N, C-alpha and C positions, 0 to 999 in steps of 0.2 A: 505492500499499499505506499506510494509514494505522500513526501510530506508538502503541501504546499503555503509553506509557514509565510510566506507575502504578502499572501491574500486575506490576511487576518486585520491589516491596519487599513483604514478609510484615510480619503485625501478629499482635498477640498472637490464639490460639486464641481463637474465641467473641466477638471483639469484633467491633463493626459495621461499623469499616474493614475486618477480613479476612473477614465475612459478603460485603459489597459488593464483595472484590476477588476473592471463588473466585466472586461469582456473575456477575458481570462476565466472567469469563474462560469459563464456562460457557454464557453467556448470546452472547458475539463465535463460541466453537465452534458453537453450534447454527443462528447469524445465518448462517455461512460457508457451511456444510452447504449451510441451505435457497437461498441467493443462486447457489450454482455450482450448484444442479438447477434455480433459475427461470431464467436467463437461457440464450441457446442455447449447447450446446456445440460445436455443430459449426461454429462462426463465424471465420472470418481476421479477428481483429481489427485486421488491420494495414490491411484494405481497409472498414473500418465507422465510423461514427459514432455512439455513443450518448447520448442526449438524455435527462436527467432534468428533472423537473418536480416542485414539492412543496411546500405550502403547509405550514409548518411552527409550528402553533401559538404565535401570542404568545411569539414565538424574541427572546428578551432582555427579557421582563416576569417579574414574582414572583409570578404566580399560582401556589396552591400549593408557593410555594417556588421558582420557578423549575427551572430545570435546576440544582440543589444540590449533585450528585454529577457526577465523571466520566462514570459507568454510561450515561446515554442520550444524551451528545455521543459515546462511544466506538460505540455502535452506529449511530447517524445518520451518524459517518465511517465506518463498515464498510459501508453500505448506498450512501453519496453516491461512493465509491470506484468502484465500478464502472462511474458513468457517468463520459463524456468532459467532458459543459457537464451542470450541474446549476442549473435557474432557482427560486428559492427565493423564496415569498411571504412575509406576515408575518415578517418582518425587521426589530426594533421600533429606536427610537432608541439605545439602547442597544446597540452593539456589541458586549461583551466574550463574550458566549457565544458569538455567532458566530468570534470572533479563535480563540478556544480549538477550537470545530471546525475552522479553519482549519489550524490549529498541529499539530492532530491527522494529519491529512489529508497534513501533510507538505510539504517546499520545491517539489515539482513545481505543487503546487495555488496559483492565484493568483485575485483576485477582481474585477468593479468591480461598484460600487454607486450608486444613488443618495443622494440627501439624503434625509430624512424628507418625506413631505407634511402638510402642514397642514391644519386645521379637522377637524371632527370625524368626518365622510366618512373621511378620509384615514387615521385612526386610528394616528396618529404612526408610518406602517410606512416601511419601504424594500423597492424593488426588487432581488433582488441575482442576478449571474449568477456560480457558481464551473466554474473548469474546469483543466482538467489542460494545463499547458502541453507534455510530453511527447506527447499527442494533440490537440491546438488551438492554432490561433493567432491570437489577438485582432488584429482589421483597423485597430487604431484607429479607428473607426467607430462610434459611440456618440451616443446621446443619446434626452431623453423626448418621447416624443411629444404632443404639443399641437393644438387644436382653433383653425382659423380663426376669424375672423366670418362668422357666417351661416351655419357647421357643428357648434358649439357644441351640447351635453346641455342638451334642456328639464329644465331641474328638476322632482321630481315636485309641487308645488305648481303647477306652472305662472305665468304673468305674473302677477306681482302688484305693486300699484304700495300702497307707504308711505302711509298717512294721517297724515299728519305734515308740520310746517314750511308750512301752510298750504292743505296738500291734503283734502278730506275729503267726506264722505256728508251730502247732505241727504236725509234720511227723511222720504215724504207723514204729514203729521199721526194720528198716532193710531199710528202702526207702532210695537212697542215688541220689540225681538228678542231682551230679555233670557229668560233660561227656562232650563231640564235641559238640560243636553245632554252626550252617551255620549263620556267625555273618560278619560284617565288622568291623573294629579296628583301632583307630590310634594311633601313638607314642610320647610320647612330656615330656621331662623331663624324660625321660630312663625309663618311665613309659607305658604301653600299658594298653588302656582304651577302652570299647569298643563306636564305633560310632553308634548305633543305639540299638532299645531294643530288648532283646529276650524273648519272652516267649513258660515258658516251660507247658505242659499240666501236673495236676495233678491227682494222683491218689485219690481212691476213701479213704474215712474214715480219712480222712484230719479234723482237729480240728484247727478252728481260736482261738488264746487267748487273751484276751481284757483287757485292763487295767480300774484298780480302776476309778471310775471318770466315767465310762461310764454310759449311761441310752438308756430304752428301751422307744420308742416315738410312742403314738398312736396318729394317724392322724386326724386331725380336719376331720367327717364329718364320723366318726366310730360310727357305730347305738351301744345305751350303755342303761343302765333304769336309775331311780332314786332312792336312799333309801328315802322310806318314811318317812319324815316329815324334809327333809332339804332342805337347800338352798345353790345352789351353789358347790352341789356335785354329783358323779356317780358313780355306781357301773362297773367295769371292769372285763371281762370275760377271763384272758389271759388264752392260755395253759400252763400245766406243764410240759410237757416232751421239745416238738420242736415247736418255735415259728416259724413263718413265714406268709408271706400272704400280701396283699397290704393295709394294716392299718397299718404295725410296721417300724418302723425305725431303724436303730441302730446310736445312736449317741456316738460318739468319743469326747473327749476332746483334744483342738488344731485342728490344720490343717492337720487332717489325709486323707482328700481324694485327688486327686491326680490332683487338675483340671479338671476335665473330664468335665465339660460343659464349653464351650466357647465362648466368644464373637466371631467376623468373626476377622478372622487374619488381615485381613488392614480393618478395619473402613469404613462403604461404606457413601457416601457423597453425600446430596441431599440438591438441590441448585431450588431454583424458579426464574424463567427467563419470560419475556413477550416479545413478538415481535410480531408489531401490534395487531391484538384482540384476540392474540393465549396467554394464559398461562399455561406454562408449569412447571412441577418439573422434575428435572433429579436428576437420580442418576448415581453416578458414581460407578464404582467396580473393585475391583482385586481380584479378587474368590481366596483362597487356592490351591498352586497346589500337593506338596509334589511330592510324586511318583505315575505315574497312573499304574505303574505296580505292584505296593502293591495294593491289593485291602480296605483297611483297610484305606487308606490314599486317596483311590480312595473315600470312603463313604463318608471320611468328608467332604470332595471337593463338591459332590453331595448334603450333608446335608446343607451344608451353602446356596448352590443357592437354596433349598429350604426353607428355613429358611428368606432369602431375601425376596423372591416371596412371600412369605406370608406376613412379616411385611409391605412392600411396599403398598401389594394388599389392606391388613386392612387398612392402613394410608388413599389409595387413595377413599377406601368404603366411612370411615368419614368424607371425604374432602365433598363428593357428596352430603354424607346426611345433611351436616351442610349449605352447599353453593348450593343447586341445581339450582341456578338462576344465578352462578357466575362459569361457570364448569371450573377447569383445568385438561389438560391433564397429563398423569403420563407415565414416560418413565423410564426405566434403559440401561445402555449402560457400553461399559468397555470390560475388559479381564478376563470373566467367564472359561478360561483355559477347553473350553469345545472341547470335543477329534471330533465328528462329528454330522452331522445333526440324526443320528440314536441312538446314545449314550444316557445311562441316565442321562449324564448331560444336556444334551438338553431338556430332558421331562421333568429336573424338570424345568429350566428355563420358559418353557410350562406352568407351575404349578399357581394353586393360580391368574386365572384370563389375564395373562401374554400371550401376542405373538408377532411374528416375522410375519413385512411384509412381502410378497413375495417376494419382490427386495432385503430383506434383506434375507430370505433363498436362493435365488438363488447364491449370491455371496460364490465359491467352498471353500474359506478361506479365513485367514487373517497373519499369518505366510508367510515367505516371498517367499515360496515356495508352497504357498496356499494348503498345503495339510491338514490342520489343524483349525477347526473352533473357535480358542478360544475367539475372539472378538465378542459380537454381540450388536444389538439394539432392544428392545422389549419395546412393549407399553401395560398397563393396559387396560383390557376392550375397544378397541379402536373400537368396534361396538355398546358401548353403545350411547345410545341416548342424547348428551350433546347442545340439539338446533343446535344454529346456529355454531356451532364448533366443527368439525370433524378432523378425523387423516385421512389426505387426500395428500398419499405420491407422492411424485412426481417421485423421482427418488434415487436411491441405487448405493454405489458400495464402491470397496477399490482402491486405488491406490497405485500404483508399482513404486516407486522413483526409484531405482537400474537402472529399463529401461534406466535411462538418468542420473543419477549419481553415483559415485563411480559404476560404469561398470564392469564387468566381462573384457572387453577388455581394463580395465584401470587400472589392475592390476601392470602392470609395471612401470606405474606412480607415482604409491601409494605406493606400498608396492613389490618390485621387487625380492627380498629377500624371500618372503614367497611363499608359494604352494600354489593352486587354495583355497582348502579347508581351509587354514589359514586365505586367504586372506577375505574368503566369510566372517569367523566369525568375523575379523579386522572388516570390514565395519557396523555390526551389533552396534558395538561400536560405530561406528559414528555417524551413522544414529538410525536404532532399527530393529529389528530380527521381527516387528509387521508391518505392514503396517497401514498405517490411513482409516479408514470408513465411509464412512457419510452416511447421511440421507437427503434430502431436502423435506420439509411440503409446503402445503399452510398456510399462515399465514394472510392473510385477507379472513375476512369472512364478508365483508361492503355488499354486497347485499343478505347475508342470515340475516344477522342484521336486515336489513329495511323490509325482510318478515317477521322476527317475528314480529317486532312494526307494520307491519302492520294489524296482526293478531287479536290485543290486542284487546279485545271488549271493547268500549265506558263505558262511566260509566252514570250509571242512570241521 
């Protein structure tokens, strides 16, 4: 139950503070009625676990003034209080807004968060799990998911070599690559600079000049012979004219490669919880977006999802092998930036043993107009025999808060000078441009456990 302590004190009639207070009270009442009708009313909550995922737009940033009053935070708290666990994405480095939300939720609530993800693609974001300690136990297992060598994500630009420090292209005589190309640019300090990479196709007969200190690497596992009567020596049969093939690599001195293979743009966060009889590992993600109109960037998005499901699937399989009598469910949830149910990004999520419950698949979308399937919840091999524990989905949905707060018919109240389109954007920075998605699972398997115990054969 959230604590709305700032609503108790009244202000001068007609003042902005009093109008905010009265409007927030009315908004909370509307939300509470709507939430009570939205969630199943015939469920015994002592036997279920309700998990939510919500990308809260730039949570902690200052765009449009940030959450500059308690009003949106009170609305968020009212929504989140209906979950037992809430995975939040787009929580920024500055945690002041988030900590205000936590105080409103009250002392029953706790959280675990990652550090911010560096570099531009990470956008300075954290992954956060909020959880109600009266309903859920943190199993003291948490970690950021990283990819091993050979399993990293290939960046959108593919493999590139830096042409510097002695590495250069030798063009044929008469070839000039200068010209006019389609590209975005920006101007700063009087200089015009590219705002994107340009790739220029190369003609045939190009030579690559390499610097001194380079080496030809013959990879481990290559078939060789041994000189007679020697120890620790091999014969290598290297082509004399053109060297190419899967067994050869070229090593340049220094940092010659352009970081072609990457970790996730925003590192997934895996946390283990327990509710009742259920132990569950939850991984929350915010997958690389890029630009869906650029095929290379879209391919990088798909590759991130594929690498994610592969890594989590391998982890879950090992967990099941090591602890077959102590089953743990594995689920991944968050903002996958999936375009549609039919798109290749969705197929990537459904790979490596992960499946989406039918109730999740029936949700048309999780953005404000519910046209995009960005947010998802998927389980690893939900039909696998885990003894008395199983993935039993009671219900799932998204909640459209804009039907009740920051409504379109309230534009004159909040932003009378804005157009409807501008107001629609403004309000997403107060609440979000994503709707919270949730799923409710059975967590009490007492009867199934007793049945399993009853089947245990007595010892001789």
